[in-house]
C-alpha positions in Angstrom: 11.5 -24.3 -7.7 10.4 -26.2 -4.6 7.0 -24.9 -3.2 6.2 -25.6 0.4 2.7 -25.0 1.8 2.4 -24.5 5.5 -1.1 -24.4 7.0 -2.7 -24.6 10.4 -5.1 -22.8 12.6 -4.8 -19.1 13.6 -2.1 -18.8 16.2 -0.8 -22.3 15.7 2.8 -21.1 15.1 3.0 -21.2 11.3 5.2 -18.1 11.3 7.6 -19.7 13.8 7.9 -22.8 11.6 8.5 -20.6 8.5 11.4 -18.9 10.3 12.8 -22.2 11.5 12.9 -23.4 7.9 14.3 -20.2 6.6 17.1 -20.3 9.1 18.2 -23.6 7.6 18.6 -22.1 4.1 20.7 -19.3 2.5 18.4 -16.2 2.5 19.0 -15.7 -1.2 17.4 -19.1 -1.9 14.1 -18.9 0.0 11.1 -16.6 -0.3 7.8 -16.4 1.6 4.3 -15.6 0.5 1.5 -15.1 3.0 -2.1 -16.0 2.3 -2.9 -12.8 4.3 -1.8 -10.8 1.3 -4.4 -12.3 -0.9 -7.6 -11.4 0.9 -10.0 -10.1 -1.7 -10.3 -6.4 -2.4 -13.6 -4.9 -1.2 -15.5 -2.2 -3.1 -17.6 -1.4 0.0 -16.9 2.1 1.2 -18.1 1.4 4.7 -15.4 0.4 7.2 -18.0 -1.1 9.4 -19.3 -3.4 6.6 -15.7 -4.4 5.6 -14.9 -5.2 9.2 -17.6 -7.9 9.1 -15.7 -9.9 6.6 -15.3 -13.5 7.6 -11.5 -13.9 7.1 -11.6 -17.5 8.1 -13.8 -18.6 5.2 -12.3 -19.8 1.9 -14.4 -17.3 -0.1 -12.5 -14.4 1.5 -9.3 -15.5 -0.3 -8.3 -14.7 -3.9 -7.0 -18.2 -4.5 -7.1 -17.6 -8.3 -4.6 -14.8 -8.0 -2.4 -16.7 -5.6 -2.3 -19.8 -7.8 -1.6 -17.8 -10.9 1.3 -15.9 -9.2 2.8 -19.1 -7.9 2.7 -20.4 -11.5 4.5 -17.3 -12.7 7.2 -17.7 -10.1 7.6 -21.4 -11.0 8.0 -20.2 -14.6 10.9 -18.0 -13.6 8.9 -14.7 -13.6 8.8 -11.9 -11.0 5.4 -11.1 -9.5 3.8 -8.1 -7.7 2.2 -9.4 -4.5 -0.8 -7.4 -3.3 -0.7 -5.8 0.2 -3.6 -6.2 2.5 -4.3 -3.9 5.5 -6.0 -5.3 8.5 -6.4 -1.8 9.9 -8.6 -0.8 7.0 -9.8 -4.3 6.0 -8.9 -3.7 2.4 -6.0 -3.9 -0.1 -3.7 -1.0 -0.2 -2.1 0.6 -3.3 1.3 -0.9 -2.4 2.9 -4.0 -3.9 5.7 -6.4 -2.9 8.0 -7.2 -5.8 8.8 -10.9 -5.4 11.5 -12.8 -7.4 11.7 -16.5 -8.0 13.7 -18.5 -5.5 14.9 -22.1 -5.2 12.4 -22.6 -2.3 9.1 -20.6 -2.0 7.1 -21.0 1.2 3.4 -20.3 1.2 1.8 -20.0 4.6 -1.8 -19.4 5.6 -4.7 -21.0 7.5 -6.7 -22.0 4.4 -4.1 -22.8 1.8 -4.7 -26.6 1.9 -8.4 -26.1 1.4 -7.9 -25.2 -2.2 -7.3 -28.1 -4.6 -5.5 -26.0 -7.2 -3.0 -24.7 -4.6 -2.5 -28.2 -3.1 -1.5 -29.4 -6.5 1.2 -26.7 -6.7 2.8 -27.6 -3.4 5.7 -30.1 -3.4 5.6 -30.4 0.3 2.4 -29.8 2.4 2.8 -29.1 6.1 0.1 -28.7 8.8 1.1 -27.0 12.1 -1.0 -28.2 15.0 -1.4 -26.5 18.4 -3.7 -26.8 21.3 -6.9 -24.6 20.9 -6.3 -22.7 24.2 -2.7 -21.9 23.1 -3.9 -20.7 19.7 -6.5 -18.4 21.4 -3.9 -16.9 23.7 -1.5 -16.2 20.7 -4.4 -14.7 18.7 -5.3 -12.4 21.6 -1.8 -11.2 22.0 -1.3 -10.6 18.3 -4.6 -8.9 17.4 -4.4 -6.6 20.4 -0.7 -5.7 19.9 -0.5 -5.6 16.1 -4.0 -5.0 14.8 -5.5 -2.6 17.2 -8.3 -4.9 18.4 -9.7 -4.9 21.9 -10.1 -8.1 24.0 -13.9 -8.3 23.7 -13.7 -7.9 19.9 -11.1 -10.7 19.6 -13.0 -13.1 21.9 -16.3 -12.4 20.1 -14.7 -13.1 16.7 -13.1 -16.3 18.1 -16.3 -17.7 19.5 -18.5 -16.8 16.6 -16.2 -17.1 13.6 -12.7 -18.5 14.2 -13.6 -21.6 16.2 -16.5 -22.8 13.9 -14.5 -22.0 10.7 -11.5 -23.8 12.1 -13.6 -26.9 12.7 -15.3 -26.7 9.3 -12.5 -25.6 6.9 -9.1 -25.8 8.6 -8.8 -28.9 10.9 -10.0 -31.2 8.1 -7.2 -30.1 5.8 -4.7 -31.9 8.1 -5.6 -35.0 6.0 -3.8 -33.4 3.0 -0.6 -32.8 4.8 2.6 -34.7 4.1 4.0 -33.6 7.5 2.1 -32.6 10.7 4.1 -30.5 13.1 2.9 -30.3 16.8 4.0 -26.8 17.7 3.3 -26.5 21.4 7.1 -26.2 21.7 10.2 -25.9 19.5 10.1 -29.0 17.4 13.6 -29.7 16.1 12.9 -33.2 14.9 10.1 -32.1 12.5 12.2 -29.2 11.2 15.1 -31.6 10.6 12.8 -33.8 8.5 11.7 -30.8 6.5 15.3 -29.7 6.0 16.3 -33.1 4.8 13.5 -33.2 2.3 14.4 -29.7 1.0 18.1 -30.5 0.7 17.2 -33.7 -1.2 15.0 -31.8 -3.6 17.2 -28.8 -4.4 20.7 -30.0 -4.1 
């Protein structure tokens, strides 16, 4: 199994890059795991308190579970991915049954910040985008998909996202094997990734 880690700031275009890579491979040979599924479960009954969670800090992620499940997949075993709800700010009772694939893509803003995860990745990719562009994408996504209002998103960006990006995310670019500037469709970078994948799995 080839494991690809794709990191980058919120709204950098990681999902777009994931889809570009997936389009280059037979769908039966590639699987995707999102860091978002591995936010830690909260025992706090108060929605208001749960909503204060700093989702851009490494301590919010259950890296131990993510790493152990990647190891299970690499050993040829099926896993039950947790499901996290951004509407309730907690895990749900649902699971996603995930089977081993030739290529497994792991995407998330903080995945390169964890040494154990980095060691599991055969290819490490960092998707870079202009900070203004990332903010615009974040605004559109959180308002449309997560039920946030503009003031809430802007406040979180200014007080949490931006400082956390500078402290924990931008620095992980140094661990990347490939850096993809994603202000536009980047065919050259995707061609490089595709060539590496084909070399490893064929």
